[in-house]
A tleap script that builds the chain and sets N, CA, C and O, in Angstrom:
source leaprc.protein.ff14SB
mol = sequence {
  NMET THR THR ILE GLU LYS GLU LYS ILE ARG
  TYR TYR ARG SER GLU GLY LEU GLY TYR LYS
  ALA ILE ALA SER ARG LEU ALA VAL SER VAL
  ASP ALA VAL LYS GLY PHE CYS ARG ARG ASN
  GLY LEU ASP GLY ALA ALA THR ASP ALA VAL
  ASN ASN ILE CYS ARG GLN CYS GLY VAL PRO
  LEU ASP LYS LYS PRO GLY ALA GLU LYS LYS
  ARG PHE CYS SER GLY VAL CYS ARG GLY ALA
  TRP TRP SER ALA HIE ALA TYR LEU TYR ASN
  HIE GLN GLU GLY SER THR ARG ALA CYS ALA
  PHE CYS GLY ARG ASP PHE ASP SER PHE GLN
  SER LYS GLY ARG VAL TYR CYS GLY HIE THR
  CYS TYR ILE ASN ALA ARG TYR ARG LYS GLU
  CYS ASP HIE ASP LYS ARG ALA CILE
}
set mol.1.N position { 0.644 -1.277 0.274 }
set mol.1.CA position { -0.250 -0.171 -0.144 }
set mol.1.C position { 1.375 1.321 0.400 }
set mol.1.O position { 2.320 1.347 1.189 }
set mol.2.N position { 0.586 2.520 -0.950 }
set mol.2.CA position { 1.526 3.158 -0.817 }
set mol.2.C position { 0.606 4.882 0.478 }
set mol.2.O position { -0.420 5.113 1.117 }
set mol.3.N position { 1.910 5.537 0.119 }
set mol.3.CA position { 2.469 7.093 1.160 }
set mol.3.C position { 0.763 7.372 0.992 }
set mol.3.O position { 0.181 7.249 2.070 }
set mol.4.N position { 0.046 7.654 0.058 }
set mol.4.CA position { -1.466 7.994 -0.351 }
set mol.4.C position { -2.048 7.393 -0.193 }
set mol.4.O position { -2.978 7.401 0.614 }
set mol.5.N position { -1.750 6.690 -0.852 }
set mol.5.CA position { -3.158 5.227 -0.124 }
set mol.5.C position { -3.757 5.719 0.655 }
set mol.5.O position { -4.783 6.377 0.831 }
set mol.6.N position { -1.916 4.763 1.741 }
set mol.6.CA position { -2.784 5.587 3.769 }
set mol.6.C position { -3.214 7.055 3.924 }
set mol.6.O position { -4.258 7.269 4.539 }
set mol.7.N position { -2.792 7.674 3.627 }
set mol.7.CA position { -3.106 9.222 3.712 }
set mol.7.C position { -4.399 9.590 3.123 }
set mol.7.O position { -4.746 10.771 3.119 }
set mol.8.N position { -5.109 8.703 2.644 }
set mol.8.CA position { -5.953 8.609 1.834 }
set mol.8.C position { -7.144 8.079 3.262 }
set mol.8.O position { -8.104 8.755 3.632 }
set mol.9.N position { -6.781 6.904 3.774 }
set mol.9.CA position { -7.504 5.841 4.419 }
set mol.9.C position { -8.375 6.649 5.824 }
set mol.9.O position { -9.539 6.751 6.212 }
set mol.10.N position { -6.497 7.288 6.419 }
set mol.10.CA position { -6.893 8.655 7.397 }
set mol.10.C position { -7.841 9.887 7.646 }
set mol.10.O position { -8.284 10.363 8.691 }
set mol.11.N position { -7.992 10.228 6.365 }
set mol.11.CA position { -9.073 11.081 6.118 }
set mol.11.C position { -9.761 10.383 5.725 }
set mol.11.O position { -10.587 10.495 6.631 }
set mol.12.N position { -10.264 9.543 4.958 }
set mol.12.CA position { -11.877 9.282 4.112 }
set mol.12.C position { -12.285 7.775 6.062 }
set mol.12.O position { -13.362 7.187 6.150 }
set mol.13.N position { -11.551 7.662 6.769 }
set mol.13.CA position { -12.391 7.432 7.569 }
set mol.13.C position { -12.454 8.720 9.434 }
set mol.13.O position { -12.943 8.692 10.563 }
set mol.14.N position { -11.386 9.823 8.356 }
set mol.14.CA position { -11.802 10.812 9.703 }
set mol.14.C position { -13.102 11.138 9.196 }
set mol.14.O position { -13.360 12.176 9.806 }
set mol.15.N position { -14.039 10.897 8.480 }
set mol.15.CA position { -15.031 12.065 8.015 }
set mol.15.C position { -16.375 11.107 7.738 }
set mol.15.O position { -17.515 11.346 7.341 }
set mol.16.N position { -15.564 9.740 8.204 }
set mol.16.CA position { -16.246 8.722 8.644 }
set mol.16.C position { -17.040 7.748 8.221 }
set mol.16.O position { -18.052 7.288 8.751 }
set mol.17.N position { -16.427 7.422 7.075 }
set mol.17.CA position { -16.202 6.508 6.329 }
set mol.17.C position { -15.704 5.101 6.454 }
set mol.17.O position { -14.732 4.728 7.110 }
set mol.18.N position { -16.751 4.163 5.514 }
set mol.18.CA position { -16.601 2.467 6.840 }
set mol.18.C position { -15.489 2.079 5.842 }
set mol.18.O position { -15.080 2.755 4.898 }
set mol.19.N position { -14.992 0.577 6.328 }
set mol.19.CA position { -13.890 -0.024 5.789 }
set mol.19.C position { -14.284 -0.122 3.767 }
set mol.19.O position { -13.659 0.258 2.777 }
set mol.20.N position { -15.815 -0.939 4.005 }
set mol.20.CA position { -16.131 -1.400 2.191 }
set mol.20.C position { -16.311 0.300 1.637 }
set mol.20.O position { -15.706 0.649 0.623 }
set mol.21.N position { -16.989 1.059 2.226 }
set mol.21.CA position { -16.586 2.108 1.088 }
set mol.21.C position { -15.049 2.936 0.813 }
set mol.21.O position { -14.723 3.004 -0.372 }
set mol.22.N position { -14.421 3.351 1.486 }
set mol.22.CA position { -12.917 3.032 1.667 }
set mol.22.C position { -12.412 2.212 0.584 }
set mol.22.O position { -11.693 2.635 -0.320 }
set mol.23.N position { -12.760 1.196 0.696 }
set mol.23.CA position { -12.439 -0.345 -0.831 }
set mol.23.C position { -11.991 -0.458 -1.539 }
set mol.23.O position { -10.986 -1.015 -1.979 }
set mol.24.N position { -13.469 0.664 -2.021 }
set mol.24.CA position { -14.243 0.399 -3.492 }
set mol.24.C position { -13.747 2.118 -3.159 }
set mol.24.O position { -13.568 1.700 -2.015 }
set mol.25.N position { -13.493 3.117 -3.108 }
set mol.25.CA position { -12.769 4.304 -3.313 }
set mol.25.C position { -11.498 4.367 -3.566 }
set mol.25.O position { -10.955 5.164 -4.331 }
set mol.26.N position { -11.042 3.611 -2.992 }
set mol.26.CA position { -8.722 3.176 -3.710 }
set mol.26.C position { -8.587 2.519 -4.310 }
set mol.26.O position { -7.473 2.372 -4.813 }
set mol.27.N position { -10.166 1.313 -4.792 }
set mol.27.CA position { -9.943 -0.323 -4.941 }
set mol.27.C position { -8.899 -1.434 -4.782 }
set mol.27.O position { -8.267 -2.168 -5.543 }
set mol.28.N position { -9.020 -1.182 -3.089 }
set mol.28.CA position { -8.413 -2.151 -2.897 }
set mol.28.C position { -8.987 -3.344 -2.073 }
set mol.28.O position { -9.793 -4.038 -2.693 }
set mol.29.N position { -8.712 -3.714 -0.765 }
set mol.29.CA position { -9.822 -5.016 -0.528 }
set mol.29.C position { -10.220 -4.456 1.052 }
set mol.29.O position { -10.142 -3.460 1.771 }
set mol.30.N position { -10.612 -5.605 1.030 }
set mol.30.CA position { -11.455 -4.404 2.390 }
set mol.30.C position { -10.649 -4.734 3.667 }
set mol.30.O position { -10.499 -3.858 4.519 }
set mol.31.N position { -9.865 -6.585 3.904 }
set mol.31.CA position { -9.506 -6.471 4.348 }
set mol.31.C position { -7.221 -5.719 4.502 }
set mol.31.O position { -6.348 -5.372 5.297 }
set mol.32.N position { -7.401 -5.847 3.655 }
set mol.32.CA position { -6.554 -4.424 3.344 }
set mol.32.C position { -6.742 -2.940 4.859 }
set mol.32.O position { -6.082 -2.577 5.833 }
set mol.33.N position { -7.922 -2.591 4.247 }
set mol.33.CA position { -8.173 -1.458 4.579 }
set mol.33.C position { -8.977 -1.802 6.181 }
set mol.33.O position { -9.366 -0.838 6.841 }
set mol.34.N position { -9.103 -2.721 6.522 }
set mol.34.CA position { -9.574 -2.835 7.750 }
set mol.34.C position { -8.177 -3.001 8.219 }
set mol.34.O position { -8.065 -2.533 9.352 }
set mol.35.N position { -6.675 -3.675 7.595 }
set mol.35.CA position { -5.680 -3.770 8.467 }
set mol.35.C position { -5.021 -2.669 9.093 }
set mol.35.O position { -4.580 -2.464 10.224 }
set mol.36.N position { -5.079 -2.035 8.055 }
set mol.36.CA position { -4.403 -0.947 8.244 }
set mol.36.C position { -5.380 0.111 8.907 }
set mol.36.O position { -5.045 1.290 9.021 }
set mol.37.N position { -6.463 -0.316 9.286 }
set mol.37.CA position { -7.147 1.023 10.628 }
set mol.37.C position { -6.916 0.398 11.754 }
set mol.37.O position { -6.511 0.980 12.760 }
set mol.38.N position { -7.221 -1.210 11.666 }
set mol.38.CA position { -6.889 -0.833 13.276 }
set mol.38.C position { -5.431 -1.605 13.345 }
set mol.38.O position { -5.343 -2.570 14.104 }
set mol.39.N position { -3.733 -1.001 12.192 }
set mol.39.CA position { -2.614 -1.325 12.581 }
set mol.39.C position { -2.527 0.296 13.163 }
set mol.39.O position { -1.531 0.949 12.850 }
set mol.40.N position { -3.262 0.732 13.751 }
set mol.40.CA position { -2.923 2.272 12.884 }
set mol.40.C position { -3.893 3.252 13.985 }
set mol.40.O position { -3.780 4.446 13.710 }
set mol.41.N position { -4.600 3.037 14.894 }
set mol.41.CA position { -6.216 3.041 15.947 }
set mol.41.C position { -6.877 3.778 15.178 }
set mol.41.O position { -7.226 4.863 15.643 }
set mol.42.N position { -7.240 3.464 13.854 }
set mol.42.CA position { -8.457 3.916 13.084 }
set mol.42.C position { -9.326 3.247 13.210 }
set mol.42.O position { -10.297 3.682 12.590 }
set mol.43.N position { -9.586 2.008 13.917 }
set mol.43.CA position { -11.262 1.307 14.187 }
set mol.43.C position { -11.364 1.279 15.109 }
set mol.43.O position { -10.719 1.309 16.157 }
set mol.44.N position { -12.688 1.183 14.587 }
set mol.44.CA position { -13.841 1.237 15.599 }
set mol.44.C position { -14.932 2.380 14.523 }
set mol.44.O position { -14.986 2.211 13.305 }
set mol.45.N position { -15.788 3.591 15.299 }
set mol.45.CA position { -16.267 4.704 15.279 }
set mol.45.C position { -15.376 5.879 14.624 }
set mol.45.O position { -14.285 5.446 14.993 }
set mol.46.N position { -15.101 6.910 14.004 }
set mol.46.CA position { -14.531 8.093 13.655 }
set mol.46.C position { -15.509 9.589 14.814 }
set mol.46.O position { -16.589 10.179 14.822 }
set mol.47.N position { -13.846 9.538 15.831 }
set mol.47.CA position { -14.370 10.223 17.092 }
set mol.47.C position { -14.664 11.552 16.212 }
set mol.47.O position { -14.488 11.976 15.070 }
set mol.48.N position { -15.314 12.009 17.656 }
set mol.48.CA position { -15.718 13.016 17.767 }
set mol.48.C position { -15.073 14.618 17.570 }
set mol.48.O position { -15.224 15.687 16.979 }
set mol.49.N position { -13.746 13.428 19.141 }
set mol.49.CA position { -12.424 15.006 18.635 }
set mol.49.C position { -11.455 15.112 17.300 }
set mol.49.O position { -10.905 16.161 16.964 }
set mol.50.N position { -11.362 14.158 16.761 }
set mol.50.CA position { -11.137 14.280 15.713 }
set mol.50.C position { -11.983 15.159 14.737 }
set mol.50.O position { -11.378 15.488 13.716 }
set mol.51.N position { -12.792 15.437 14.815 }
set mol.51.CA position { -14.104 16.409 14.215 }
set mol.51.C position { -14.275 17.823 14.488 }
set mol.51.O position { -14.600 18.805 13.820 }
set mol.52.N position { -13.981 17.621 15.575 }
set mol.52.CA position { -13.892 19.269 16.175 }
set mol.52.C position { -12.636 20.588 16.596 }
set mol.52.O position { -12.793 21.671 17.161 }
set mol.53.N position { -11.595 20.028 16.125 }
set mol.53.CA position { -10.646 20.847 15.794 }
set mol.53.C position { -10.045 20.532 14.190 }
set mol.53.O position { -10.193 19.527 13.494 }
set mol.54.N position { -9.339 21.769 13.924 }
set mol.54.CA position { -9.436 22.069 12.935 }
set mol.54.C position { -8.611 21.487 11.915 }
set mol.54.O position { -7.446 21.702 12.248 }
set mol.55.N position { -8.664 20.674 10.527 }
set mol.55.CA position { -7.963 19.927 10.198 }
set mol.55.C position { -6.350 20.131 10.232 }
set mol.55.O position { -5.472 19.272 10.311 }
set mol.56.N position { -6.215 21.898 10.126 }
set mol.56.CA position { -4.899 22.754 9.220 }
set mol.56.C position { -3.752 23.236 10.996 }
set mol.56.O position { -2.612 23.073 11.431 }
set mol.57.N position { -4.953 23.810 11.370 }
set mol.57.CA position { -3.378 24.648 12.767 }
set mol.57.C position { -4.487 24.120 13.378 }
set mol.57.O position { -5.166 25.145 13.340 }
set mol.58.N position { -5.621 22.830 14.232 }
set mol.58.CA position { -5.661 22.628 15.444 }
set mol.58.C position { -6.258 23.090 16.533 }
set mol.58.O position { -6.367 22.689 17.692 }
set mol.59.N position { -6.849 24.583 15.565 }
set mol.59.CA position { -7.287 24.973 17.191 }
set mol.59.C position { -9.340 24.393 17.231 }
set mol.59.O position { -9.831 23.781 16.282 }
set mol.60.N position { -9.629 24.528 17.675 }
set mol.60.CA position { -10.788 23.491 18.659 }
set mol.60.C position { -11.415 25.077 17.589 }
set mol.60.O position { -11.109 26.267 17.515 }
set mol.61.N position { -12.652 23.923 16.780 }
set mol.61.CA position { -14.118 24.043 16.548 }
set mol.61.C position { -14.993 24.477 17.136 }
set mol.61.O position { -15.193 24.057 18.276 }
set mol.62.N position { -16.143 25.848 16.362 }
set mol.62.CA position { -16.965 26.471 18.101 }
set mol.62.C position { -17.879 26.020 16.520 }
set mol.62.O position { -17.818 26.306 15.325 }
set mol.63.N position { -18.784 25.069 17.525 }
set mol.63.CA position { -19.091 23.802 15.861 }
set mol.63.C position { -21.232 24.912 16.136 }
set mol.63.O position { -21.749 24.648 17.222 }
set mol.64.N position { -21.862 25.643 15.440 }
set mol.64.CA position { -22.773 26.112 15.508 }
set mol.64.C position { -24.203 25.278 15.562 }
set mol.64.O position { -24.056 24.208 16.153 }
set mol.65.N position { -25.192 25.449 15.214 }
set mol.65.CA position { -26.182 24.248 14.475 }
set mol.65.C position { -26.511 23.941 13.598 }
set mol.65.O position { -27.689 24.162 13.320 }
set mol.66.N position { -25.665 23.260 12.667 }
set mol.66.CA position { -25.945 23.656 10.917 }
set mol.66.C position { -25.211 23.835 10.566 }
set mol.66.O position { -25.089 24.636 9.639 }
set mol.67.N position { -24.247 23.180 11.108 }
set mol.67.CA position { -22.489 23.528 10.683 }
set mol.67.C position { -21.796 21.958 11.076 }
set mol.67.O position { -20.619 21.930 11.434 }
set mol.68.N position { -22.759 20.409 10.969 }
set mol.68.CA position { -22.393 19.657 11.537 }
set mol.68.C position { -20.742 19.009 10.740 }
set mol.68.O position { -19.867 18.324 11.269 }
set mol.69.N position { -20.821 19.580 9.277 }
set mol.69.CA position { -19.515 18.797 8.718 }
set mol.69.C position { -18.715 20.173 8.515 }
set mol.69.O position { -18.202 20.508 7.448 }
set mol.70.N position { -18.685 21.013 9.850 }
set mol.70.CA position { -17.616 22.587 9.474 }
set mol.70.C position { -16.150 21.844 10.167 }
set mol.70.O position { -15.934 21.620 11.358 }
set mol.71.N position { -15.227 21.551 8.942 }
set mol.71.CA position { -13.833 20.682 9.216 }
set mol.71.C position { -12.552 21.949 9.398 }
set mol.71.O position { -11.358 21.661 9.487 }
set mol.72.N position { -12.980 23.078 9.421 }
set mol.72.CA position { -11.135 24.291 8.942 }
set mol.72.C position { -12.142 25.263 9.785 }
set mol.72.O position { -13.366 25.204 9.909 }
set mol.73.N position { -11.342 26.031 10.233 }
set mol.73.CA position { -11.933 27.769 11.551 }
set mol.73.C position { -11.825 28.372 10.543 }
set mol.73.O position { -12.544 29.370 10.576 }
set mol.74.N position { -11.353 28.288 9.759 }
set mol.74.CA position { -11.322 29.435 8.109 }
set mol.74.C position { -11.283 29.256 6.833 }
set mol.74.O position { -11.272 28.102 6.406 }
set mol.75.N position { -11.261 30.108 6.147 }
set mol.75.CA position { -11.178 30.295 4.588 }
set mol.75.C position { -8.976 29.803 4.270 }
set mol.75.O position { -8.698 29.020 3.362 }
set mol.76.N position { -8.406 30.110 4.710 }
set mol.76.CA position { -7.505 30.414 4.623 }
set mol.76.C position { -6.447 28.738 4.770 }
set mol.76.O position { -5.564 28.108 4.188 }
set mol.77.N position { -7.669 28.677 6.430 }
set mol.77.CA position { -7.278 26.848 7.106 }
set mol.77.C position { -7.373 25.808 5.501 }
set mol.77.O position { -6.387 25.305 4.963 }
set mol.78.N position { -9.009 25.679 4.927 }
set mol.78.CA position { -9.342 25.233 3.868 }
set mol.78.C position { -8.073 25.759 3.244 }
set mol.78.O position { -7.010 25.219 3.550 }
set mol.79.N position { -8.092 26.708 2.444 }
set mol.79.CA position { -7.569 26.587 1.253 }
set mol.79.C position { -5.881 26.284 1.537 }
set mol.79.O position { -5.236 26.201 0.492 }
set mol.80.N position { -5.195 26.131 2.644 }
set mol.80.CA position { -3.739 25.562 3.184 }
set mol.80.C position { -4.333 24.520 3.078 }
set mol.80.O position { -4.297 24.441 1.850 }
set mol.81.N position { -5.010 23.393 3.482 }
set mol.81.CA position { -4.891 22.000 4.126 }
set mol.81.C position { -5.387 21.830 1.972 }
set mol.81.O position { -4.644 21.343 1.120 }
set mol.82.N position { -6.218 22.176 1.836 }
set mol.82.CA position { -6.590 21.110 0.104 }
set mol.82.C position { -5.062 21.801 -0.397 }
set mol.82.O position { -4.733 20.898 -1.166 }
set mol.83.N position { -4.430 22.355 -0.436 }
set mol.83.CA position { -3.495 22.393 -1.307 }
set mol.83.C position { -2.285 22.064 -1.723 }
set mol.83.O position { -1.651 22.188 -2.770 }
set mol.84.N position { -1.973 21.292 0.092 }
set mol.84.CA position { -0.935 20.480 0.903 }
set mol.84.C position { -1.470 18.940 0.316 }
set mol.84.O position { -0.710 18.062 -0.092 }
set mol.85.N position { -2.911 18.851 0.381 }
set mol.85.CA position { -3.701 17.913 0.410 }
set mol.85.C position { -4.214 17.305 -0.825 }
set mol.85.O position { -4.837 16.244 -0.871 }
set mol.86.N position { -3.768 18.397 -2.278 }
set mol.86.CA position { -4.402 18.213 -3.606 }
set mol.86.C position { -4.615 16.444 -3.894 }
set mol.86.O position { -5.695 16.067 -4.349 }
set mol.87.N position { -3.810 15.703 -3.675 }
set mol.87.CA position { -4.638 14.272 -4.134 }
set mol.87.C position { -5.514 13.476 -3.451 }
set mol.87.O position { -5.117 12.382 -3.049 }
set mol.88.N position { -6.679 13.844 -3.242 }
set mol.88.CA position { -7.156 13.011 -2.544 }
set mol.88.C position { -8.221 13.500 -2.994 }
set mol.88.O position { -9.123 13.064 -2.278 }
set mol.89.N position { -8.844 14.490 -4.166 }
set mol.89.CA position { -9.471 15.348 -5.040 }
set mol.89.C position { -9.864 14.589 -5.603 }
set mol.89.O position { -9.007 13.755 -5.310 }
set mol.90.N position { -10.829 13.824 -6.573 }
set mol.90.CA position { -11.770 13.606 -7.287 }
set mol.90.C position { -11.390 13.205 -8.503 }
set mol.90.O position { -11.938 12.273 -9.092 }
set mol.91.N position { -10.251 13.999 -9.049 }
set mol.91.CA position { -10.155 13.853 -10.105 }
set mol.91.C position { -10.806 12.804 -11.339 }
set mol.91.O position { -10.663 11.582 -11.296 }
set mol.92.N position { -11.581 13.568 -12.492 }
set mol.92.CA position { -11.756 12.186 -13.388 }
set mol.92.C position { -10.278 12.263 -14.232 }
set mol.92.O position { -9.192 12.842 -14.217 }
set mol.93.N position { -10.907 11.439 -14.834 }
set mol.93.CA position { -9.564 11.342 -16.521 }
set mol.93.C position { -10.019 11.354 -17.701 }
set mol.93.O position { -11.027 10.795 -18.135 }
set mol.94.N position { -9.348 11.931 -18.173 }
set mol.94.CA position { -9.032 12.672 -19.044 }
set mol.94.C position { -9.747 14.408 -19.421 }
set mol.94.O position { -10.082 14.925 -20.486 }
set mol.95.N position { -9.759 14.893 -18.049 }
set mol.95.CA position { -10.459 16.236 -18.212 }
set mol.95.C position { -9.068 17.156 -19.186 }
set mol.95.O position { -8.152 17.656 -18.532 }
set mol.96.N position { -9.072 17.211 -19.891 }
set mol.96.CA position { -8.168 18.068 -20.018 }
set mol.96.C position { -9.096 18.657 -21.890 }
set mol.96.O position { -9.612 18.330 -22.958 }
set mol.97.N position { -8.687 19.650 -21.010 }
set mol.97.CA position { -9.635 20.133 -22.761 }
set mol.97.C position { -8.808 21.595 -23.365 }
set mol.97.O position { -8.068 22.360 -22.749 }
set mol.98.N position { -9.269 21.631 -24.844 }
set mol.98.CA position { -8.988 22.774 -24.813 }
set mol.98.C position { -9.535 24.448 -24.325 }
set mol.98.O position { -10.643 24.426 -24.860 }
set mol.99.N position { -9.475 25.319 -23.906 }
set mol.99.CA position { -10.820 26.379 -24.389 }
set mol.99.C position { -11.359 27.673 -24.967 }
set mol.99.O position { -10.797 28.703 -25.342 }
set mol.100.N position { -12.500 27.332 -24.924 }
set mol.100.CA position { -12.946 27.488 -26.610 }
set mol.100.C position { -13.354 29.005 -27.176 }
set mol.100.O position { -14.201 29.283 -28.025 }
set mol.101.N position { -12.332 30.038 -26.306 }
set mol.101.CA position { -11.162 31.138 -26.347 }
set mol.101.C position { -10.508 31.047 -26.799 }
set mol.101.O position { -10.552 30.279 -27.760 }
set mol.102.N position { -9.842 31.453 -26.620 }
set mol.102.CA position { -7.529 30.872 -26.487 }
set mol.102.C position { -7.573 30.113 -27.163 }
set mol.102.O position { -7.697 30.385 -28.357 }
set mol.103.N position { -7.477 28.537 -26.637 }
set mol.103.CA position { -7.654 27.650 -27.690 }
set mol.103.C position { -5.801 26.549 -26.394 }
set mol.103.O position { -5.160 25.513 -26.570 }
set mol.104.N position { -5.776 28.139 -24.852 }
set mol.104.CA position { -4.537 26.525 -24.573 }
set mol.104.C position { -6.120 24.695 -24.182 }
set mol.104.O position { -7.309 24.461 -24.402 }
set mol.105.N position { -5.007 24.060 -23.592 }
set mol.105.CA position { -5.114 23.474 -23.154 }
set mol.105.C position { -5.448 23.583 -21.390 }
set mol.105.O position { -4.559 24.052 -20.679 }
set mol.106.N position { -6.228 23.311 -21.016 }
set mol.106.CA position { -7.010 23.546 -19.468 }
set mol.106.C position { -7.079 22.272 -18.166 }
set mol.106.O position { -6.608 23.097 -17.384 }
set mol.107.N position { -7.160 21.680 -17.749 }
set mol.107.CA position { -7.395 21.258 -16.868 }
set mol.107.C position { -9.362 21.655 -16.149 }
set mol.107.O position { -9.599 22.715 -15.569 }
set mol.108.N position { -10.383 20.650 -16.367 }
set mol.108.CA position { -11.132 20.972 -16.376 }
set mol.108.C position { -11.656 19.849 -14.721 }
set mol.108.O position { -11.549 18.680 -15.091 }
set mol.109.N position { -11.974 19.871 -13.700 }
set mol.109.CA position { -11.745 19.110 -12.312 }
set mol.109.C position { -13.312 19.855 -12.244 }
set mol.109.O position { -14.125 19.327 -13.003 }
set mol.110.N position { -13.742 20.827 -11.560 }
set mol.110.CA position { -14.654 20.576 -11.320 }
set mol.110.C position { -16.122 21.152 -11.515 }
set mol.110.O position { -16.940 21.433 -10.639 }
set mol.111.N position { -16.280 21.288 -13.399 }
set mol.111.CA position { -17.698 20.514 -13.772 }
set mol.111.C position { -17.187 20.641 -15.199 }
set mol.111.O position { -16.492 21.453 -15.810 }
set mol.112.N position { -18.137 18.923 -15.623 }
set mol.112.CA position { -17.684 18.431 -17.011 }
set mol.112.C position { -18.622 19.497 -18.390 }
set mol.112.O position { -18.550 19.243 -19.592 }
set mol.113.N position { -19.388 20.591 -17.813 }
set mol.113.CA position { -19.433 21.589 -18.729 }
set mol.113.C position { -18.857 22.259 -19.239 }
set mol.113.O position { -19.157 22.841 -20.282 }
set mol.114.N position { -17.606 22.366 -18.448 }
set mol.114.CA position { -16.293 23.925 -18.398 }
set mol.114.C position { -15.589 24.215 -19.695 }
set mol.114.O position { -14.694 23.475 -20.102 }
set mol.115.N position { -15.915 25.097 -20.233 }
set mol.115.CA position { -15.753 25.664 -21.997 }
set mol.115.C position { -14.553 26.443 -21.676 }
set mol.115.O position { -13.746 26.262 -22.588 }
set mol.116.N position { -13.998 27.363 -20.633 }
set mol.116.CA position { -13.141 28.909 -20.985 }
set mol.116.C position { -12.698 28.176 -19.342 }
set mol.116.O position { -13.204 27.764 -18.298 }
set mol.117.N position { -11.063 28.433 -20.206 }
set mol.117.CA position { -9.665 27.762 -19.413 }
set mol.117.C position { -10.411 29.576 -18.001 }
set mol.117.O position { -9.639 30.521 -17.840 }
set mol.118.N position { -10.747 29.577 -17.834 }
set mol.118.CA position { -10.564 31.076 -17.188 }
set mol.118.C position { -11.568 31.805 -16.791 }
set mol.118.O position { -12.378 31.503 -17.667 }
set mol.119.N position { -12.332 32.842 -15.839 }
set mol.119.CA position { -12.802 33.625 -15.791 }
set mol.119.C position { -12.969 35.285 -17.223 }
set mol.119.O position { -13.823 35.717 -17.997 }
set mol.120.N position { -11.553 35.627 -16.803 }
set mol.120.CA position { -10.722 36.034 -17.897 }
set mol.120.C position { -12.021 35.759 -19.217 }
set mol.120.O position { -13.044 36.415 -19.411 }
set mol.121.N position { -11.506 34.573 -19.949 }
set mol.121.CA position { -11.414 34.302 -21.110 }
set mol.121.C position { -12.905 33.987 -21.116 }
set mol.121.O position { -13.243 33.540 -22.212 }
set mol.122.N position { -13.716 34.060 -20.403 }
set mol.122.CA position { -15.498 33.299 -20.684 }
set mol.122.C position { -15.893 34.622 -20.826 }
set mol.122.O position { -16.515 34.837 -21.866 }
set mol.123.N position { -15.603 36.206 -19.605 }
set mol.123.CA position { -15.555 37.487 -20.651 }
set mol.123.C position { -14.639 38.154 -21.386 }
set mol.123.O position { -14.544 39.353 -21.127 }
set mol.124.N position { -13.730 37.586 -22.481 }
set mol.124.CA position { -13.377 38.314 -23.809 }
set mol.124.C position { -14.218 37.758 -24.074 }
set mol.124.O position { -15.007 38.490 -24.671 }
set mol.125.N position { -14.709 36.393 -23.939 }
set mol.125.CA position { -15.204 35.426 -25.445 }
set mol.125.C position { -17.070 36.511 -25.592 }
set mol.125.O position { -17.666 36.995 -26.554 }
set mol.126.N position { -17.417 36.442 -23.822 }
set mol.126.CA position { -18.679 37.124 -24.329 }
set mol.126.C position { -19.631 38.712 -24.575 }
set mol.126.O position { -20.760 39.184 -24.707 }
set mol.127.N position { -17.885 39.092 -24.495 }
set mol.127.CA position { -17.795 40.512 -24.835 }
set mol.127.C position { -17.065 41.214 -26.294 }
set mol.127.O position { -17.133 42.367 -26.721 }
set mol.128.N position { -16.317 39.936 -26.864 }
set mol.128.CA position { -15.865 39.990 -28.169 }
set mol.128.C position { -14.195 40.746 -28.544 }
set mol.128.O position { -13.585 41.335 -29.436 }
set mol.129.N position { -14.031 40.167 -27.007 }
set mol.129.CA position { -12.099 40.235 -26.844 }
set mol.129.C position { -11.232 39.744 -27.560 }
set mol.129.O position { -11.366 38.645 -28.099 }
set mol.130.N position { -9.642 40.893 -27.739 }
set mol.130.CA position { -9.057 39.698 -28.061 }
set mol.130.C position { -8.386 39.274 -26.700 }
set mol.130.O position { -8.695 39.618 -25.559 }
set mol.131.N position { -7.111 38.203 -27.247 }
set mol.131.CA position { -7.173 37.112 -25.484 }
set mol.131.C position { -6.038 37.997 -25.183 }
set mol.131.O position { -5.893 39.100 -25.710 }
set mol.132.N position { -5.566 37.694 -24.675 }
set mol.132.CA position { -4.722 39.040 -23.265 }
set mol.132.C position { -4.246 37.766 -22.387 }
set mol.132.O position { -4.445 37.819 -21.173 }
set mol.133.N position { -3.869 37.072 -22.725 }
set mol.133.CA position { -3.168 35.435 -21.994 }
set mol.133.C position { -1.899 36.251 -21.905 }
set mol.133.O position { -1.523 36.612 -20.790 }
set mol.134.N position { -1.167 36.590 -23.043 }
set mol.134.CA position { 0.323 37.714 -22.880 }
set mol.134.C position { 0.046 38.342 -21.679 }
set mol.134.O position { 0.323 37.769 -20.625 }
set mol.135.N position { -0.510 39.546 -21.691 }
set mol.135.CA position { -0.629 40.072 -20.810 }
set mol.135.C position { -0.571 40.135 -19.308 }
set mol.135.O position { -0.261 41.088 -18.594 }
set mol.136.N position { -0.889 39.072 -19.026 }
set mol.136.CA position { -1.927 38.707 -17.313 }
set mol.136.C position { -0.899 37.782 -17.433 }
set mol.136.O position { -0.557 37.129 -18.419 }
set mol.137.N position { -0.083 37.828 -15.382 }
set mol.137.CA position { 0.417 36.672 -15.177 }
set mol.137.C position { -0.440 35.610 -14.746 }
set mol.137.O position { -1.617 35.555 -14.392 }
set mol.138.N position { 0.372 34.885 -14.862 }
set mol.138.CA position { -0.552 33.085 -14.737 }
set mol.138.C position { 0.206 32.309 -14.079 }
set mol.138.O position { -0.137 31.146 -13.866 }
savepdb mol mol.pdb
quit
């Protein structure tokens, strides 16, 4: 089992997923997931202590009613954590596309219907302006 798979198992267990759900997401056997969890103290139900602290900085979260899924204390912590754990995204295979305005290739992980590489190309296409990728830093 690779270190990325191990980190994903830790992440999914902290989210409260069971062994079968994790095994199906990672395409490994249920016994492999179960054994890893038992060896690393991740067996049983996910604890509330893990879900009540910020995943990035470790600050205790003040969860208000209706915010049961809150995992980070701020947007800055959320962005930093996902930047460091980008491999946990559920990327779609073959999602590299050409921008309808400028023709550059871009990865479209967010939406199947995404047509432009960014907001600038969308605005330029809508108002029939020229491509200005050379003018701005990317």
